[in-house]
N, C-alpha and C positions, 0 to 999 in steps of 0.2 A: 213288609220287610223282605228283602231279597234272600232267597234260599242260598245257603252256603254250598258251593260246589267244591268237591274235593280237589286237593292239590296233589299231583302225581309226579314222581320223579322216574324218568325212563333212562335206564343205564344199559348201554350196549356200545361195543367198540366199532360197530358198523353204522356209519352215518345214515345210510338209506333206511335201515330198520328203525333207527331213532325217529327219523322224519315220518315214516309211515305210521308208527304207533302214536306219535304226538298229534299228527293231523287227525287221526281217528278220535283220539281222546278230546281234542279241542272241539271237534264237530259235535260231541256229546255234551259240551258245556263245561268240561273239567279244565282246571288250570294245569298246565304241563311244563315241566322243566326237564332238561336233558343233561346227561353226564356221559363222557366217552370212555371212562374206565372206573375201576374201583376206588382209586384215590380221590378222583373228582367227586364221586358219589358220596364218599364219607365227608368230604369238605362241605358239599352242598347240604347234606343232612345235618351237619353241625351248625350251619348258618341259618337254616330254615326248617320249620316243621312240615313234614309231609304226611298226608293221610295214607298214601300207598306208594310203594316202590316196585316198579317193573324192572327186573334185573337179569341180565344174561349170566349164565353159569360160567361159561368159558370166556375169559378176557385176558389180554396181555397184562402183566403186572399183577395186581391183586385180582384174584378170580372172584366170581360171585359167591362161591362157597366160603371164601375168606372174609368177604365183606358182610355176609348175612349175619353171623353171630354178633358182630359189632353193632349192627343196626337193631337187632332183636334186644340186645342188652342195653344200649344207650337210648333207644327210642322205642320202648315197649308198646306205645300207642300207635305205632306205624305198622301196617300190614305189608307183607312182601310177597309178590308173585314172581317166581323164577321162570326164565325163558331158557329152553333147552332144545337140542336136536333130538329127533326121534330115537336115535341110537344111544342116547344118554339118559333115558328115563329113570334108570336106577339111581343115578346121582340126584335127580330131581326129587325122588322119594326120600333120599337121605337128607336133602335140604329141608323137606317138610318136617323131618324128625328134629332138625335144628331150629325150627320155629317159623319156616316159611308157611304162608297161608295156603298157597296153591302153586301149580306150575302150568305153563303153557308150552306146547311144542312148536318149533319153527318148521316151516313158515307159519306164522300166526294167522289163524282164521279170524277175520274181523268179528263175526257173530260170537265166536267162543270168547274172544277178548272182552267184548261188551258184557257177556254173561258173567264171566269170572271176576271182572273188575267190580261189577255191580254187587255180586254176592259177597265179595271180600269187603267192600265198603259198608254193606249192610251189617255184616257181622261186626265190623270195626265200630260202627255207630252204636250198635246194641251193647257191645262190650263197654264202651265209654259211658253209656247211660247207666248200666248196672254198676260200674265202678263209682260213678258220681253219686248214685243213690246210696250205695253202701257207705261211702264216706260221709254222706249227709246224715244217715241213720246213726253211724258210729259216733259222729260228733254230737248228735242230739242226746244220745244215751251214754256218752262217756262219763267217767267219774268226775271229770273236770266241770261238768255242767250240773252236778248234783250239789246243792248248797249244803255245806256241813260246817257248822260253827262249833259244835260241841266236840270234845275230845273223843267221846265214845263213837260218834258218827264218823269222825276222821279215821278211827281204827277200823270201822266197818268197811270204809272205802278202800283202805289199804288191803284188807282181807279179800275184797272183791277182786282186786287186781291179781292177787296171788292165786286164788282158787279158780279163776277163769282159765288159767293156763293148764289146769289138770282135767282129768276125765272123771273126777269124783262126782257122785250124786250129792246135790246140795239142798239142804232144807233151810228155808228162810222163815222165821217165825216173828210175830209181832202183832200188835193191836191193829185194828182197821184204820187205814189212813196214815200209817207210819212210813209208807213207801216201799213195801215189799215187792210190788210189781216193777217199780223203777229200778230197784237193785237187781231183780231177776233179768230185766232187759239189759242192764249194764254188763252183767256177767255174760249173757248171751253174745252181745256185740263184741266183747273183748276175747271171746273164745274162738277156737278153730272151727266152731259150727256157726259162725256169724252169717255165713251165706245161706243157711237153712231158714226154715220158717219158725217164727216164735209164736206159740199158741198159749195165751193166758186162759186159765180155766178157773172160775170162781166156784170153789167147793166148800 
């Protein structure tokens, strides 16, 4: 099976910079699309999913700083690397606070481009794997997957959903084999601590 290569959108109002960046990315085996301004970038991001966006901060019309929050909000699985002049690094730092993954200074060093793109995509891939795993575990241990025919058990599941939202210490009692650990896992996965480790101890 052919390995999936990331699709990258390069956004810059200077055609020569778009061409240089795209040629480098294509030589590395990535798929590359270009946009000449912020409006075109938003349109292309609406029409197609991108793994990464390389975007200039200063552009006519919509600036990179205006486009960034829209991409971060509408496409949370897309990472963004901002392009900036050396004199404008403070703005690039502000961009990272708004959700950019990284920034590159112009003129872009090809080796630095490769390094930062690969690191960003690696983090992007890991984040997607973690998200998928959490969703899978959450689905497996959701109250919807616990079979409950009796009125008493349905009441227990309703209580699970309520208590999972609290920080209360919860004691689950019952005979062996009645599903105490299943209920504990469901509470854990529905709580704010679902990203942490679940450790069952038989005592």
